[in-house]
C-alpha positions as CSV (number, residue, x, y, z in Angstrom):
1,X,0.0,0.0,0.0
2,X,3.0,2.3,-0.1
3,X,3.1,3.0,3.7
4,X,6.0,5.1,4.8
5,X,7.2,6.3,1.4
6,X,7.6,10.0,0.9
7,X,5.4,10.9,-2.1
8,X,6.0,14.6,-1.8
9,X,2.5,15.5,-0.6
10,X,2.1,14.1,2.9
11,X,4.3,14.0,6.0
12,X,6.1,10.7,6.0
13,X,8.1,9.1,8.8
14,X,10.9,11.1,10.5
15,X,14.0,11.3,8.4
16,X,12.3,10.9,5.0
17,X,12.4,14.2,3.2
18,X,9.1,15.6,1.7
19,X,8.4,18.7,-0.4
20,X,7.1,21.8,1.3
21,X,3.7,23.2,0.4
22,X,5.1,26.7,0.5
23,X,7.3,28.2,-2.3
24,X,10.5,29.9,-1.3
25,X,12.6,32.2,-3.5
26,X,16.3,32.0,-2.8
27,X,18.2,35.2,-3.5
28,X,21.9,34.9,-4.3
29,X,23.9,37.6,-2.5
30,X,26.7,37.6,-5.1
31,X,24.9,37.4,-8.5
32,X,21.6,38.8,-7.4
33,X,19.7,36.0,-9.2
34,X,16.6,34.5,-7.7
35,X,15.7,30.8,-7.7
36,X,12.2,29.8,-6.8
37,X,11.0,26.4,-5.7
38,X,9.6,24.1,-3.1
39,X,12.3,22.9,-0.7
40,X,12.6,19.4,0.7
41,X,12.0,19.3,4.4
42,X,14.3,16.9,6.2
43,X,14.3,15.8,9.9
44,X,17.3,15.2,12.1
45,X,17.6,12.2,14.4
46,X,16.2,14.2,17.2
47,X,13.1,15.2,15.1
48,X,13.9,18.8,14.4
49,X,12.9,19.8,10.8
50,X,15.3,21.7,8.5
51,X,15.9,22.6,4.9
52,X,19.2,22.6,3.1
53,X,20.4,25.9,1.5
54,X,23.6,26.8,-0.3
55,X,26.3,28.7,1.6
56,X,28.3,31.6,0.3
57,X,31.6,30.2,-0.8
58,X,30.3,26.8,-1.5
59,X,28.7,23.9,0.4
60,X,25.4,23.6,2.1
61,X,24.0,24.4,5.5
62,X,20.9,23.5,7.5
63,X,18.2,26.0,8.2
64,X,16.1,24.7,11.1
65,X,12.3,25.5,11.1
66,X,10.5,26.8,14.1
67,X,7.4,25.1,15.7
68,X,5.1,26.6,13.2
69,X,7.1,25.2,10.3
70,X,8.5,28.5,9.2
71,X,12.1,29.6,8.7
72,X,13.0,32.1,11.5
73,X,13.1,35.7,10.1
74,X,16.8,36.1,10.9
75,X,17.6,33.3,8.4
76,X,15.1,33.8,5.6
77,X,16.6,33.9,2.2
């Protein structure tokens, strides 16, 4: 029956990424270009939800979501 598989619509088990319902536009600080899309929401082993974003200078970092499922204003792209 497909239990436990992330289909991109529902909230699957902890640790399985699923697509956000909300669209986010990422602004590049260096080039000024904007990329829009629906980020994948991951969960850490402790259950905290986060999305992955690109870092300035290369690599990725985790932006942890608050209890309402939003990115804190301090870290919004």
